[in-house]
C-alpha positions, 0 to 999 in steps of 0.5 A, spaced: 499 500 499 505 504 501 508 505 493 501 506 491 500 512 496 507 514 494 505 514 486 499 518 488 502 523 491 507 524 486 501 524 481 498 530 485 504 534 485 505 533 477 498 535 476 498 541 481 504 544 477 501 543 470 495 547 473 500 552 475 503 553 469 496 553 465 494 558 469 500 563 469 499 562 461 492 564 461 494 570 466 499 572 461 496 574 454 503 574 451 505 568 447 509 566 441 504 568 436 505 575 438 512 575 438 515 578 431 518 572 426 523 572 421 521 570 414 524 563 415 519 563 421 524 563 427 521 567 433 525 572 436 525 573 444 523 580 444 519 584 449 512 586 447 513 593 450 518 594 445 514 593 439 512 600 436 504 601 436 502 602 429 499 609 427 492 610 427 489 611 420 485 618 419 479 618 415 480 623 409 474 627 412 476 627 419 483 630 416 480 636 413 475 638 419 478 642 424 476 640 431 471 644 434 473 649 439 469 650 446 465 657 447 469 662 451 466 664 457 464 672 457 469 676 461 466 680 467 464 687 467 461 692 472 453 692 472 451 699 472 458 702 472 455 709 473 451 707 479 456 702 483 463 704 481 466 710 485 466 716 481 473 719 478 475 724 483 480 730 482 484 730 489 485 737 488 478 739 488 477 735 495 476 740 501 477 738 508 471 742 512 471 743 520 468 738 525 461 740 527 459 742 533 457 737 538 449 736 539 450 736 547 455 737 552 455 729 554 459 728 547 465 732 550 471 729 553 472 732 560 478 731 564 477 726 570 475 728 577 482 728 581 482 722 585 487 720 590 494 717 589 494 709 590 500 709 593 498 715 598 499 714 605 497 718 611 495 718 618 488 713 620 483 717 624 478 712 628 471 714 629 471 721 627 466 726 629 464 732 624 463 738 627 462 742 621 461 740 613 469 739 612 471 739 619 473 733 623 475 732 630 478 725 632 483 723 637 485 730 639 486 732 632 482 737 629 482 736 621 479 741 616 479 739 609 484 742 604 481 745 598 474 747 600 471 753 603 467 751 609 459 752 610 459 754 617 454 750 622 450 757 623 450 759 616 443 760 612 442 760 605 436 764 601 431 761 596 427 765 593 427 770 599 426 764 604 432 763 609 433 756 611 439 753 615 443 750 610 449 750 614 446 745 619 443 741 614 450 741 611 453 738 617 448 733 618 449 730 611 457 730 612 455 726 619 451 721 615 456 720 610 462 719 615 457 714 620 463 714 624 468 710 619 475 711 620 478 716 615 485 717 612 488 724 612 495 727 610 497 729 617 504 727 621 503 721 625 507 723 630 502 729 632 498 727 638 493 733 638 493 740 634 489 743 628 491 741 621 489 743 614 489 737 610 486 732 605 482 726 607 479 720 604 474 715 606 476 709 603 477 711 595 473 717 596 476 723 596 472 727 602 473 734 599 471 732 592 464 729 595 463 735 599 464 740 593 460 735 588 454 734 593 454 742 594 455 741 602 462 746 601 464 751 596 471 750 592 475 757 590 477 758 583 484 755 584 481 749 588 482 742 584 475 741 585 473 748 582 470 744 576 465 739 581 463 746 584 461 749 578 457 742 576 454 742 583 452 749 582 448 748 575 445 742 578 442 746 584 445 741 589 446 742 597 447 749 599 445 752 592 438 748 592 432 749 594 429 750 601 427 743 604 419 743 605 417 742 612 409 743 611 408 735 612 412 736 619 408 738 626 409 744 629 415 745 634 412 746 641 411 753 644 417 756 648 414 759 654 408 758 658 407 751 661 413 748 664 415 741 665 415 739 673 421 739 677 424 732 679 424 730 686 430 730 690 429 723 693 424 718 690 422 716 698 416 720 700 416 723 707 411 725 711 415 730 715 422 732 712 424 734 719 423 727 721 427 721 718 426 714 720 432 710 722 434 706 717 433 698 719 435 692 715 429 688 712 427 682 717 431 676 716 438 679 715 443 680 720 445 687 722 451 690 719 457 690 723 460 696 726 
């Protein structure tokens, strides 16, 4: 049985080889018939790529007829050149006109209001008390705000013939602005007491600027707050404004007439002031030691 199996295996190998050769010839269209031959019938071993291709035959009608030309696209041109295209201007005919006046003062660029420097240092005064609009007393020091003209507490202002206590009103507004908060003033820190005239600020707010901008102090012409003072006067703020309307308040009490009863000298009522009973301790308590 072994020789039979060996022969069958050899036969299979030969068949597979034949199939492979046949498949290769089927895939390669080049054969000996395509190779050039001589007159004697000898086949030259020449590659098919080396064989020159025959020139195609041109029909007589096709040679005389020129090839058709593709139609060219029309070139772009401006539509309505007199309307869309900018007109040709002569630079010599142009004239620069001055700028028109602004419609309102809101469009004008104004310089920013004066603000204290970030690096500006000073002495901190705790729990300041406003003794007037623009005058502070704290820790034995009295500081008058620089750059402003104070409105005295007793000063009165006129409004269409009516007098009203604008000084007291300014001091009240200044106290409401401070509310006992610490301020920083440009005064020497080693001075324990005295009167000073200096700039002060509350946080980042310049106190002098606040007084003038709200109309509770006046600014001289050479003051850095002069512009804020003019704006407050035009806006009729503070002392430049109208007198407060006190029609809704009750009338003040009369100054004379009924007097309030006087307080007694003692809260213990005695029948006879000349006779005073000896003081005895309550029952149950020991007598005081002598």
